[in-house]
C-alpha positions in Angstrom: 9.3 13.6 60.2 10.5 12.4 56.8 7.9 11.7 54.2 7.8 9.1 51.4 7.1 10.9 48.1 5.5 9.1 45.2 5.6 10.9 41.9 6.1 10.6 38.1 3.5 9.1 35.9 0.7 9.2 38.5 -2.6 11.1 38.5 -2.1 12.3 42.1 1.5 12.7 43.3 1.5 12.4 47.1 3.8 12.4 50.1 3.0 9.9 52.9 4.2 10.3 56.5 3.9 7.8 59.3 0.3 8.8 60.1 -0.9 8.6 56.5 0.7 5.2 56.0 -0.9 3.9 59.3 -4.3 4.9 58.0 -4.1 2.9 54.7 -5.7 -0.4 54.1 -3.5 -3.5 53.6 -1.5 -3.3 56.8 1.0 -6.1 57.6 1.4 -6.2 61.3 4.4 -8.6 61.3 6.7 -8.5 58.3 8.4 -11.7 59.5 5.2 -13.5 58.4 6.2 -12.7 54.8 10.0 -12.3 55.1 11.5 -14.5 57.8 14.1 -12.7 59.9 12.8 -9.2 59.2 11.0 -7.1 61.9 8.4 -4.4 61.9 5.1 -3.6 60.3 4.4 -2.5 56.8 1.8 -1.6 54.2 1.4 -3.1 50.8 2.7 -1.1 47.8 -0.7 -1.6 46.2 -2.3 0.5 48.9 -0.1 3.5 48.1 -0.5 3.0 44.4 -4.3 3.2 44.8 -3.9 6.6 46.4 -1.7 8.0 43.6 -3.4 6.2 40.7 -0.6 5.3 38.3 -1.1 6.1 34.6 -1.4 3.2 32.2 2.0 4.3 30.7 3.8 3.6 34.1 5.7 0.4 33.6 8.8 1.0 35.8 9.2 1.9 39.5 12.3 3.6 40.7 13.0 3.4 44.4 15.4 6.0 45.8 17.1 6.4 49.2 16.5 9.6 51.2 20.0 10.8 50.6 19.6 10.2 46.8 22.8 8.1 46.6 21.1 4.8 46.0 18.3 3.9 43.6 16.9 0.8 41.9 14.6 0.8 38.9 12.7 -2.3 38.1 9.5 -3.3 36.1 6.5 -2.3 38.2 4.7 -5.6 37.3 7.6 -7.6 38.9 7.1 -6.0 42.3 3.3 -5.9 42.6 3.6 -7.8 45.9 6.1 -5.2 47.3 5.7 -3.9 50.8 6.9 -0.8 52.6 8.0 -1.3 56.2 7.6 1.9 58.2 6.7 0.9 61.8 8.4 -0.9 64.6 6.5 -1.3 67.9 4.1 1.6 66.9 6.9 4.1 66.3 8.7 5.0 63.1 11.0 2.3 61.7 14.5 3.2 63.1 17.4 4.0 60.8 19.3 1.0 62.1 16.6 -1.2 60.6 16.6 0.7 57.3 14.0 3.3 58.2 12.2 5.6 58.1 10.8 3.6 55.1 12.1 0.4 53.7 11.0 -1.4 50.5 10.8 -5.2 50.4 10.0 -7.7 47.7 8.7 -10.6 49.7 9.2 -13.1 46.9 12.4 -11.7 45.4 13.9 -15.1 44.9 10.9 -16.2 42.9 10.9 -13.2 40.6 11.3 -14.3 37.0 12.5 -10.9 35.8 16.3 -10.5 35.3 16.1 -6.9 36.4 14.8 -7.7 39.9 17.2 -8.9 42.6 17.6 -8.5 46.3 19.3 -5.1 45.8 15.8 -3.8 44.8 15.0 -4.1 48.5 15.8 -0.5 49.2 16.7 0.8 52.7 16.2 4.4 53.7 13.5 4.8 51.1 12.5 8.4 50.5 11.1 8.6 46.9 9.2 6.4 44.5 8.9 7.4 40.9 6.8 5.7 38.3 7.7 6.0 34.7 7.3 4.4 31.2 11.0 3.6 31.0 13.7 2.5 33.3 14.8 5.2 35.7 18.1 5.8 37.6 19.5 2.5 38.8 22.9 2.4 40.6 22.7 -1.2 41.8 26.0 -3.1 41.5 26.4 -4.9 38.2 29.1 -7.5 39.0 29.7 -9.8 41.9 32.8 -7.7 42.8 31.0 -4.3 42.7 28.2 -5.9 44.7 30.5 -7.0 47.4 32.3 -3.6 47.4 29.0 -1.8 47.7 28.0 -3.7 50.8 31.3 -3.1 52.5 30.9 0.7 52.3 29.7 2.2 55.6 26.2 3.7 55.2 25.8 2.2 51.8 24.5 -1.2 52.6 21.0 -0.9 51.2 20.3 -4.6 51.6 20.2 -6.9 54.6 
C-alpha cells in the first residue's frame, strides 16, 4: 500500500498509510458535508501536522502527486483547513476518485491568497513537504494552459 510522506521543515518526518491515518483524531466521515459533490472520508491536515510538528520556519506546503509529475506549493497558513481524503466505504480511496490520497481545501473559493486556487486540490497525493519558501509548483499559469492541463489523460489533478 502506498504511503503519504510528510517531510521538510518538520521535527519528525513521517509516512502515513491507511491504518495510521484511520487512527488519527479529526476524522471526517463524510467529505460531502464540507465539499458538496465529493465522496469519501478524510482526516484534517492539522491532525497530520501535529504528528510531524512543523518548525516555525515552515511557511509553505508543497503537495506532490505520487508520480511526481504534478505539484502545487502554497502558503501553509492559507490551507490550515485542508483535509486529506483517504477512505471510501472503509477501503482505500480508489484511484478513479483521486486516491490513494487526495488533498482538498474545503473553502478554496474563500481563500484570500492569490497563490491558492482549486488546482491546489491535488489528486493522487504522495508527498507533502513543508518549507520556508515556495517549493516546486507546476500548476497552470494561464487560462489556456489550465484548460490544456485538464485535457491530458491522467493529468487532471482537479475535479
